[in-house]
mmCIF file of the C-alpha atoms, coordinates in Angstrom:
data_MODEL
# 
_entry.id   MODEL 
# 
loop_
_atom_site.group_PDB 
_atom_site.id 
_atom_site.type_symbol 
_atom_site.label_atom_id 
_atom_site.label_alt_id 
_atom_site.label_comp_id 
_atom_site.label_asym_id 
_atom_site.label_entity_id 
_atom_site.label_seq_id 
_atom_site.pdbx_PDB_ins_code 
_atom_site.Cartn_x 
_atom_site.Cartn_y 
_atom_site.Cartn_z 
_atom_site.occupancy 
_atom_site.B_iso_or_equiv 
_atom_site.pdbx_formal_charge 
_atom_site.auth_seq_id 
_atom_site.auth_comp_id 
_atom_site.auth_asym_id 
_atom_site.auth_atom_id 
_atom_site.pdbx_PDB_model_num 
ATOM 1   C CA . MET A 1 1   ? 85.650 56.219 91.050  1.00 0.00 ? 1   MET A CA 1 
ATOM 2   C CA . THR A 1 2   ? 82.304 55.975 92.814  1.00 0.00 ? 2   THR A CA 1 
ATOM 3   C CA . VAL A 1 3   ? 81.911 53.285 95.429  1.00 0.00 ? 3   VAL A CA 1 
ATOM 4   C CA . THR A 1 4   ? 78.552 51.553 95.628  1.00 0.00 ? 4   THR A CA 1 
ATOM 5   C CA . ARG A 1 5   ? 77.102 51.488 99.093  1.00 0.00 ? 5   ARG A CA 1 
ATOM 6   C CA . PRO A 1 6   ? 76.229 48.143 100.617 1.00 0.00 ? 6   PRO A CA 1 
ATOM 7   C CA . SER A 1 7   ? 72.615 47.102 100.061 1.00 0.00 ? 7   SER A CA 1 
ATOM 8   C CA . ALA A 1 8   ? 72.344 45.490 103.493 1.00 0.00 ? 8   ALA A CA 1 
ATOM 9   C CA . PRO A 1 9   ? 74.062 45.957 106.844 1.00 0.00 ? 9   PRO A CA 1 
ATOM 10  C CA . ARG A 1 10  ? 77.575 44.509 106.748 1.00 0.00 ? 10  ARG A CA 1 
ATOM 11  C CA . ILE A 1 11  ? 77.564 43.928 110.488 1.00 0.00 ? 11  ILE A CA 1 
ATOM 12  C CA . PRO A 1 12  ? 74.425 42.550 112.095 1.00 0.00 ? 12  PRO A CA 1 
ATOM 13  C CA . LEU A 1 13  ? 72.278 44.586 114.433 1.00 0.00 ? 13  LEU A CA 1 
ATOM 14  C CA . VAL A 1 14  ? 72.355 42.715 117.718 1.00 0.00 ? 14  VAL A CA 1 
ATOM 15  C CA . SER A 1 15  ? 68.872 41.698 118.733 1.00 0.00 ? 15  SER A CA 1 
ATOM 16  C CA . ARG A 1 16  ? 67.961 42.937 122.209 1.00 0.00 ? 16  ARG A CA 1 
ATOM 17  C CA . ASP A 1 17  ? 67.183 39.389 123.309 1.00 0.00 ? 17  ASP A CA 1 
ATOM 18  C CA . ALA A 1 18  ? 70.631 38.249 122.139 1.00 0.00 ? 18  ALA A CA 1 
ATOM 19  C CA . TYR A 1 19  ? 72.704 40.802 124.090 1.00 0.00 ? 19  TYR A CA 1 
ATOM 20  C CA . THR A 1 20  ? 75.447 39.542 126.316 1.00 0.00 ? 20  THR A CA 1 
ATOM 21  C CA . PRO A 1 21  ? 75.275 41.082 129.794 1.00 0.00 ? 21  PRO A CA 1 
ATOM 22  C CA . ASP A 1 22  ? 78.065 43.474 128.754 1.00 0.00 ? 22  ASP A CA 1 
ATOM 23  C CA . GLN A 1 23  ? 76.206 44.521 125.585 1.00 0.00 ? 23  GLN A CA 1 
ATOM 24  C CA . ALA A 1 24  ? 72.969 44.987 127.522 1.00 0.00 ? 24  ALA A CA 1 
ATOM 25  C CA . ALA A 1 25  ? 74.687 47.282 130.023 1.00 0.00 ? 25  ALA A CA 1 
ATOM 26  C CA . LEU A 1 26  ? 76.299 49.336 127.249 1.00 0.00 ? 26  LEU A CA 1 
ATOM 27  C CA . ALA A 1 27  ? 73.160 49.623 125.145 1.00 0.00 ? 27  ALA A CA 1 
ATOM 28  C CA . SER A 1 28  ? 70.833 50.439 128.017 1.00 0.00 ? 28  SER A CA 1 
ATOM 29  C CA . GLY A 1 29  ? 68.626 53.369 127.072 1.00 0.00 ? 29  GLY A CA 1 
ATOM 30  C CA . ARG A 1 30  ? 70.163 53.751 123.618 1.00 0.00 ? 30  ARG A CA 1 
ATOM 31  C CA . ASP A 1 31  ? 69.158 50.561 121.865 1.00 0.00 ? 31  ASP A CA 1 
ATOM 32  C CA . VAL A 1 32  ? 66.309 52.193 119.980 1.00 0.00 ? 32  VAL A CA 1 
ATOM 33  C CA . TYR A 1 33  ? 69.107 53.273 117.632 1.00 0.00 ? 33  TYR A CA 1 
ATOM 34  C CA . ASN A 1 34  ? 70.508 50.918 115.022 1.00 0.00 ? 34  ASN A CA 1 
ATOM 35  C CA . MET A 1 35  ? 73.925 52.514 115.549 1.00 0.00 ? 35  MET A CA 1 
ATOM 36  C CA . THR A 1 36  ? 73.928 51.256 119.136 1.00 0.00 ? 36  THR A CA 1 
ATOM 37  C CA . ARG A 1 37  ? 72.712 47.799 118.169 1.00 0.00 ? 37  ARG A CA 1 
ATOM 38  C CA . MET A 1 38  ? 75.482 47.534 115.570 1.00 0.00 ? 38  MET A CA 1 
ATOM 39  C CA . LEU A 1 39  ? 78.341 49.006 117.602 1.00 0.00 ? 39  LEU A CA 1 
ATOM 40  C CA . VAL A 1 40  ? 77.723 46.793 120.654 1.00 0.00 ? 40  VAL A CA 1 
ATOM 41  C CA . ASN A 1 41  ? 79.247 44.071 118.489 1.00 0.00 ? 41  ASN A CA 1 
ATOM 42  C CA . HIS A 1 42  ? 82.528 45.698 119.619 1.00 0.00 ? 42  HIS A CA 1 
ATOM 43  C CA . PRO A 1 43  ? 82.020 46.526 123.325 1.00 0.00 ? 43  PRO A CA 1 
ATOM 44  C CA . ASP A 1 44  ? 85.561 47.840 123.923 1.00 0.00 ? 44  ASP A CA 1 
ATOM 45  C CA . PHE A 1 45  ? 85.217 50.340 121.065 1.00 0.00 ? 45  PHE A CA 1 
ATOM 46  C CA . TYR A 1 46  ? 81.715 51.318 122.170 1.00 0.00 ? 46  TYR A CA 1 
ATOM 47  C CA . ARG A 1 47  ? 82.994 52.119 125.695 1.00 0.00 ? 47  ARG A CA 1 
ATOM 48  C CA . VAL A 1 48  ? 85.463 54.644 124.295 1.00 0.00 ? 48  VAL A CA 1 
ATOM 49  C CA . PHE A 1 49  ? 83.615 56.071 121.318 1.00 0.00 ? 49  PHE A CA 1 
ATOM 50  C CA . VAL A 1 50  ? 80.138 56.747 122.707 1.00 0.00 ? 50  VAL A CA 1 
ATOM 51  C CA . PRO A 1 51  ? 81.315 58.973 125.591 1.00 0.00 ? 51  PRO A CA 1 
ATOM 52  C CA . PHE A 1 52  ? 83.402 60.998 123.123 1.00 0.00 ? 52  PHE A CA 1 
ATOM 53  C CA . VAL A 1 53  ? 80.416 61.589 120.839 1.00 0.00 ? 53  VAL A CA 1 
ATOM 54  C CA . ASP A 1 54  ? 78.252 62.278 123.882 1.00 0.00 ? 54  ASP A CA 1 
ATOM 55  C CA . LYS A 1 55  ? 80.688 65.029 124.916 1.00 0.00 ? 55  LYS A CA 1 
ATOM 56  C CA . LEU A 1 56  ? 80.353 66.641 121.491 1.00 0.00 ? 56  LEU A CA 1 
ATOM 57  C CA . MET A 1 57  ? 76.572 66.392 121.531 1.00 0.00 ? 57  MET A CA 1 
ATOM 58  C CA . SER A 1 58  ? 75.338 66.707 125.102 1.00 0.00 ? 58  SER A CA 1 
ATOM 59  C CA . ARG A 1 59  ? 78.119 68.662 126.735 1.00 0.00 ? 59  ARG A CA 1 
ATOM 60  C CA . SER A 1 60  ? 79.402 70.782 123.875 1.00 0.00 ? 60  SER A CA 1 
ATOM 61  C CA . LEU A 1 61  ? 80.393 74.359 124.585 1.00 0.00 ? 61  LEU A CA 1 
ATOM 62  C CA . LEU A 1 62  ? 79.037 75.409 121.188 1.00 0.00 ? 62  LEU A CA 1 
ATOM 63  C CA . PRO A 1 63  ? 75.547 76.858 120.955 1.00 0.00 ? 63  PRO A CA 1 
ATOM 64  C CA . HIS A 1 64  ? 73.193 74.026 119.973 1.00 0.00 ? 64  HIS A CA 1 
ATOM 65  C CA . ARG A 1 65  ? 72.043 75.713 116.756 1.00 0.00 ? 65  ARG A CA 1 
ATOM 66  C CA . ASP A 1 66  ? 75.649 76.315 115.670 1.00 0.00 ? 66  ASP A CA 1 
ATOM 67  C CA . ARG A 1 67  ? 76.535 72.699 116.416 1.00 0.00 ? 67  ARG A CA 1 
ATOM 68  C CA . GLU A 1 68  ? 73.653 71.449 114.264 1.00 0.00 ? 68  GLU A CA 1 
ATOM 69  C CA . ILE A 1 69  ? 74.585 73.732 111.355 1.00 0.00 ? 69  ILE A CA 1 
ATOM 70  C CA . LEU A 1 70  ? 78.116 72.335 111.388 1.00 0.00 ? 70  LEU A CA 1 
ATOM 71  C CA . ILE A 1 71  ? 76.869 68.744 111.680 1.00 0.00 ? 71  ILE A CA 1 
ATOM 72  C CA . LEU A 1 72  ? 74.196 68.970 108.975 1.00 0.00 ? 72  LEU A CA 1 
ATOM 73  C CA . ARG A 1 73  ? 76.502 70.542 106.402 1.00 0.00 ? 73  ARG A CA 1 
ATOM 74  C CA . THR A 1 74  ? 79.175 67.957 107.189 1.00 0.00 ? 74  THR A CA 1 
ATOM 75  C CA . LEU A 1 75  ? 76.771 65.039 106.810 1.00 0.00 ? 75  LEU A CA 1 
ATOM 76  C CA . VAL A 1 76  ? 75.471 66.266 103.452 1.00 0.00 ? 76  VAL A CA 1 
ATOM 77  C CA . LEU A 1 77  ? 78.995 66.852 102.154 1.00 0.00 ? 77  LEU A CA 1 
ATOM 78  C CA . CYS A 1 78  ? 79.852 63.285 103.192 1.00 0.00 ? 78  CYS A CA 1 
ATOM 79  C CA . ASP A 1 79  ? 76.722 61.900 101.491 1.00 0.00 ? 79  ASP A CA 1 
ATOM 80  C CA . GLU A 1 80  ? 75.574 60.438 104.806 1.00 0.00 ? 80  GLU A CA 1 
ATOM 81  C CA . PHE A 1 81  ? 71.945 59.510 105.547 1.00 0.00 ? 81  PHE A CA 1 
ATOM 82  C CA . TYR A 1 82  ? 71.707 57.736 108.904 1.00 0.00 ? 82  TYR A CA 1 
ATOM 83  C CA . GLU A 1 83  ? 72.951 60.590 111.096 1.00 0.00 ? 83  GLU A CA 1 
ATOM 84  C CA . GLU A 1 84  ? 71.412 63.236 108.822 1.00 0.00 ? 84  GLU A CA 1 
ATOM 85  C CA . HIS A 1 85  ? 68.012 61.661 109.444 1.00 0.00 ? 85  HIS A CA 1 
ATOM 86  C CA . HIS A 1 86  ? 68.488 62.322 113.189 1.00 0.00 ? 86  HIS A CA 1 
ATOM 87  C CA . HIS A 1 87  ? 70.089 65.739 112.930 1.00 0.00 ? 87  HIS A CA 1 
ATOM 88  C CA . VAL A 1 88  ? 67.399 67.234 110.713 1.00 0.00 ? 88  VAL A CA 1 
ATOM 89  C CA . ARG A 1 89  ? 64.960 66.421 113.514 1.00 0.00 ? 89  ARG A CA 1 
ATOM 90  C CA . ILE A 1 90  ? 67.301 67.804 116.169 1.00 0.00 ? 90  ILE A CA 1 
ATOM 91  C CA . ALA A 1 91  ? 67.733 71.051 114.207 1.00 0.00 ? 91  ALA A CA 1 
ATOM 92  C CA . GLN A 1 92  ? 63.975 71.419 113.871 1.00 0.00 ? 92  GLN A CA 1 
ATOM 93  C CA . THR A 1 93  ? 63.523 70.749 117.589 1.00 0.00 ? 93  THR A CA 1 
ATOM 94  C CA . LEU A 1 94  ? 65.984 73.581 118.235 1.00 0.00 ? 94  LEU A CA 1 
ATOM 95  C CA . GLY A 1 95  ? 63.747 75.907 116.235 1.00 0.00 ? 95  GLY A CA 1 
ATOM 96  C CA . MET A 1 96  ? 65.395 75.848 112.822 1.00 0.00 ? 96  MET A CA 1 
ATOM 97  C CA . SER A 1 97  ? 62.821 76.201 110.065 1.00 0.00 ? 97  SER A CA 1 
ATOM 98  C CA . ALA A 1 98  ? 62.604 73.754 107.164 1.00 0.00 ? 98  ALA A CA 1 
ATOM 99  C CA . ALA A 1 99  ? 63.954 76.544 104.910 1.00 0.00 ? 99  ALA A CA 1 
ATOM 100 C CA . GLU A 1 100 ? 66.951 77.097 107.204 1.00 0.00 ? 100 GLU A CA 1 
ATOM 101 C CA . VAL A 1 101 ? 67.690 73.377 107.379 1.00 0.00 ? 101 VAL A CA 1 
ATOM 102 C CA . GLU A 1 102 ? 67.507 73.163 103.583 1.00 0.00 ? 102 GLU A CA 1 
ATOM 103 C CA . ALA A 1 103 ? 69.779 76.215 103.203 1.00 0.00 ? 103 ALA A CA 1 
ATOM 104 C CA . VAL A 1 104 ? 72.370 74.570 105.453 1.00 0.00 ? 104 VAL A CA 1 
ATOM 105 C CA . LYS A 1 105 ? 72.099 71.235 103.657 1.00 0.00 ? 105 LYS A CA 1 
ATOM 106 C CA . THR A 1 106 ? 72.469 72.738 100.177 1.00 0.00 ? 106 THR A CA 1 
ATOM 107 C CA . GLY A 1 107 ? 75.092 75.282 101.158 1.00 0.00 ? 107 GLY A CA 1 
ATOM 108 C CA . GLN A 1 108 ? 72.884 77.930 99.532  1.00 0.00 ? 108 GLN A CA 1 
ATOM 109 C CA . GLY A 1 109 ? 72.508 79.877 102.717 1.00 0.00 ? 109 GLY A CA 1 
ATOM 110 C CA . MET A 1 110 ? 71.845 83.434 101.605 1.00 0.00 ? 110 MET A CA 1 
ATOM 111 C CA . ALA A 1 111 ? 68.665 83.337 103.702 1.00 0.00 ? 111 ALA A CA 1 
ATOM 112 C CA . LEU A 1 112 ? 70.814 82.534 106.731 1.00 0.00 ? 112 LEU A CA 1 
ATOM 113 C CA . PRO A 1 113 ? 72.443 85.144 108.965 1.00 0.00 ? 113 PRO A CA 1 
ATOM 114 C CA . ALA A 1 114 ? 76.097 85.898 108.194 1.00 0.00 ? 114 ALA A CA 1 
ATOM 115 C CA . PHE A 1 115 ? 77.463 83.854 111.103 1.00 0.00 ? 115 PHE A CA 1 
ATOM 116 C CA . ASP A 1 116 ? 75.406 80.808 110.083 1.00 0.00 ? 116 ASP A CA 1 
ATOM 117 C CA . ARG A 1 117 ? 76.820 81.149 106.564 1.00 0.00 ? 117 ARG A CA 1 
ATOM 118 C CA . MET A 1 118 ? 80.319 81.183 108.071 1.00 0.00 ? 118 MET A CA 1 
ATOM 119 C CA . LEU A 1 119 ? 79.516 77.955 109.933 1.00 0.00 ? 119 LEU A CA 1 
ATOM 120 C CA . VAL A 1 120 ? 78.398 76.380 106.649 1.00 0.00 ? 120 VAL A CA 1 
ATOM 121 C CA . ARG A 1 121 ? 81.639 77.553 105.050 1.00 0.00 ? 121 ARG A CA 1 
ATOM 122 C CA . ALA A 1 122 ? 83.713 76.268 107.976 1.00 0.00 ? 122 ALA A CA 1 
ATOM 123 C CA . ALA A 1 123 ? 82.194 72.791 107.609 1.00 0.00 ? 123 ALA A CA 1 
ATOM 124 C CA . GLU A 1 124 ? 82.885 72.898 103.871 1.00 0.00 ? 124 GLU A CA 1 
ATOM 125 C CA . GLU A 1 125 ? 86.523 73.917 104.391 1.00 0.00 ? 125 GLU A CA 1 
ATOM 126 C CA . LEU A 1 126 ? 87.105 71.265 107.038 1.00 0.00 ? 126 LEU A CA 1 
ATOM 127 C CA . VAL A 1 127 ? 85.543 68.484 104.971 1.00 0.00 ? 127 VAL A CA 1 
ATOM 128 C CA . ASN A 1 128 ? 86.999 69.515 101.612 1.00 0.00 ? 128 ASN A CA 1 
ATOM 129 C CA . ASP A 1 129 ? 90.386 70.947 102.639 1.00 0.00 ? 129 ASP A CA 1 
ATOM 130 C CA . ARG A 1 130 ? 90.787 69.391 106.087 1.00 0.00 ? 130 ARG A CA 1 
ATOM 131 C CA . CYS A 1 131 ? 91.730 72.846 107.405 1.00 0.00 ? 131 CYS A CA 1 
ATOM 132 C CA . LEU A 1 132 ? 90.023 76.126 108.248 1.00 0.00 ? 132 LEU A CA 1 
ATOM 133 C CA . SER A 1 133 ? 91.186 79.139 106.269 1.00 0.00 ? 133 SER A CA 1 
ATOM 134 C CA . ASP A 1 134 ? 92.606 82.108 108.146 1.00 0.00 ? 134 ASP A CA 1 
ATOM 135 C CA . GLU A 1 135 ? 89.460 84.069 107.298 1.00 0.00 ? 135 GLU A CA 1 
ATOM 136 C CA . ALA A 1 136 ? 87.111 81.414 108.672 1.00 0.00 ? 136 ALA A CA 1 
ATOM 137 C CA . TRP A 1 137 ? 89.254 80.955 111.762 1.00 0.00 ? 137 TRP A CA 1 
ATOM 138 C CA . SER A 1 138 ? 89.421 84.657 112.564 1.00 0.00 ? 138 SER A CA 1 
ATOM 139 C CA . THR A 1 139 ? 85.689 85.159 111.960 1.00 0.00 ? 139 THR A CA 1 
ATOM 140 C CA . LEU A 1 140 ? 84.713 82.266 114.216 1.00 0.00 ? 140 LEU A CA 1 
ATOM 141 C CA . ALA A 1 141 ? 87.289 83.281 116.845 1.00 0.00 ? 141 ALA A CA 1 
ATOM 142 C CA . LYS A 1 142 ? 85.550 86.641 117.234 1.00 0.00 ? 142 LYS A CA 1 
ATOM 143 C CA . THR A 1 143 ? 82.584 84.734 118.699 1.00 0.00 ? 143 THR A CA 1 
ATOM 144 C CA . TYR A 1 144 ? 84.109 81.532 120.056 1.00 0.00 ? 144 TYR A CA 1 
ATOM 145 C CA . ASN A 1 145 ? 86.744 80.998 122.728 1.00 0.00 ? 145 ASN A CA 1 
ATOM 146 C CA . VAL A 1 146 ? 89.675 78.597 122.312 1.00 0.00 ? 146 VAL A CA 1 
ATOM 147 C CA . ASP A 1 147 ? 87.752 75.609 123.699 1.00 0.00 ? 147 ASP A CA 1 
ATOM 148 C CA . GLN A 1 148 ? 84.912 76.221 121.262 1.00 0.00 ? 148 GLN A CA 1 
ATOM 149 C CA . MET A 1 149 ? 87.315 76.573 118.327 1.00 0.00 ? 149 MET A CA 1 
ATOM 150 C CA . ILE A 1 150 ? 88.787 73.179 119.175 1.00 0.00 ? 150 ILE A CA 1 
ATOM 151 C CA . GLU A 1 151 ? 85.271 71.724 119.338 1.00 0.00 ? 151 GLU A CA 1 
ATOM 152 C CA . VAL A 1 152 ? 84.398 73.106 115.883 1.00 0.00 ? 152 VAL A CA 1 
ATOM 153 C CA . VAL A 1 153 ? 87.268 71.151 114.335 1.00 0.00 ? 153 VAL A CA 1 
ATOM 154 C CA . PHE A 1 154 ? 86.608 67.966 116.304 1.00 0.00 ? 154 PHE A CA 1 
ATOM 155 C CA . LEU A 1 155 ? 82.853 68.120 115.711 1.00 0.00 ? 155 LEU A CA 1 
ATOM 156 C CA . VAL A 1 156 ? 83.233 68.259 111.935 1.00 0.00 ? 156 VAL A CA 1 
ATOM 157 C CA . GLY A 1 157 ? 85.999 65.652 112.032 1.00 0.00 ? 157 GLY A CA 1 
ATOM 158 C CA . THR A 1 158 ? 83.925 63.286 114.156 1.00 0.00 ? 158 THR A CA 1 
ATOM 159 C CA . PHE A 1 159 ? 80.872 63.534 111.929 1.00 0.00 ? 159 PHE A CA 1 
ATOM 160 C CA . THR A 1 160 ? 83.072 63.020 108.864 1.00 0.00 ? 160 THR A CA 1 
ATOM 161 C CA . MET A 1 161 ? 84.344 59.835 110.508 1.00 0.00 ? 161 MET A CA 1 
ATOM 162 C CA . LEU A 1 162 ? 80.811 58.798 111.474 1.00 0.00 ? 162 LEU A CA 1 
ATOM 163 C CA . SER A 1 163 ? 79.811 59.257 107.843 1.00 0.00 ? 163 SER A CA 1 
ATOM 164 C CA . MET A 1 164 ? 82.537 56.856 106.768 1.00 0.00 ? 164 MET A CA 1 
ATOM 165 C CA . ALA A 1 165 ? 81.350 54.360 109.352 1.00 0.00 ? 165 ALA A CA 1 
ATOM 166 C CA . THR A 1 166 ? 77.612 54.509 108.624 1.00 0.00 ? 166 THR A CA 1 
ATOM 167 C CA . ASN A 1 167 ? 78.174 54.429 104.870 1.00 0.00 ? 167 ASN A CA 1 
ATOM 168 C CA . SER A 1 168 ? 80.696 51.570 105.019 1.00 0.00 ? 168 SER A CA 1 
ATOM 169 C CA . LEU A 1 169 ? 78.844 49.505 107.612 1.00 0.00 ? 169 LEU A CA 1 
ATOM 170 C CA . GLY A 1 170 ? 75.552 49.796 105.753 1.00 0.00 ? 170 GLY A CA 1 
ATOM 171 C CA . MET A 1 171 ? 73.718 51.437 108.642 1.00 0.00 ? 171 MET A CA 1 
ATOM 172 C CA . PRO A 1 172 ? 69.954 51.184 108.054 1.00 0.00 ? 172 PRO A CA 1 
ATOM 173 C CA . LEU A 1 173 ? 67.683 54.017 109.134 1.00 0.00 ? 173 LEU A CA 1 
ATOM 174 C CA . ASP A 1 174 ? 66.184 53.419 112.566 1.00 0.00 ? 174 ASP A CA 1 
ATOM 175 C CA . ASP A 1 175 ? 62.549 53.552 111.573 1.00 0.00 ? 175 ASP A CA 1 
ATOM 176 C CA . GLU A 1 176 ? 63.131 51.380 108.548 1.00 0.00 ? 176 GLU A CA 1 
ATOM 177 C CA . ALA A 1 177 ? 65.531 48.699 109.772 1.00 0.00 ? 177 ALA A CA 1 
ATOM 178 C CA . SER A 1 178 ? 66.010 47.172 106.344 1.00 0.00 ? 178 SER A CA 1 
ATOM 179 C CA . THR A 1 179 ? 66.344 50.458 104.450 1.00 0.00 ? 179 THR A CA 1 
ATOM 180 C CA . ILE A 1 180 ? 69.731 51.757 103.428 1.00 0.00 ? 180 ILE A CA 1 
ATOM 181 C CA . PRO A 1 181 ? 69.477 54.819 101.181 1.00 0.00 ? 181 PRO A CA 1 
ATOM 182 C CA . LYS A 1 182 ? 71.479 54.600 97.991  1.00 0.00 ? 182 LYS A CA 1 
ATOM 183 C CA . ALA A 1 183 ? 74.218 57.105 97.182  1.00 0.00 ? 183 ALA A CA 1 
ATOM 184 C CA . GLY A 1 184 ? 73.132 59.987 95.015  1.00 0.00 ? 184 GLY A CA 1 
ATOM 185 C CA . THR A 1 185 ? 69.449 59.827 95.989  1.00 0.00 ? 185 THR A CA 1 
ATOM 186 C CA . ARG A 1 186 ? 69.303 63.391 97.372  1.00 0.00 ? 186 ARG A CA 1 
# 
């Protein structure tokens, strides 16, 4: 069964001029993003969730390129557009070429170095099987310490969850506030 995505946001984006004082404090500096303007509808959740995601993004122990490979493959596997839109740009800012980004997104990464291909595979295993194989674990553990291995699992899990949220909530792209890509338009 294929679920049809919503054609409009299911939860309104809070207009900046309609913020409560609490929402304004939470959204400060981040309200250029539709995700922020939607999630401030639930301030208590926002207070807990945003610092967790910030830890995975801004204070991750994983190399930035590795983090983006894991995120991009996860988002594509989850048929997610809102976050993918951002993370393609982040990957390119980190120096990934358009060909490398495409190889990660398609999972056809023969042009990628072996470790990058293992990251693609790890994201696929975590999304599809909800567990890393012994081979993937041991290969990653040759490069990553225990803290980083934990982050790999939580990073993919978090972006899988974010995919469920953005798809279910009808999150419009930031630069096209009324645009919600349709499933299967890749």
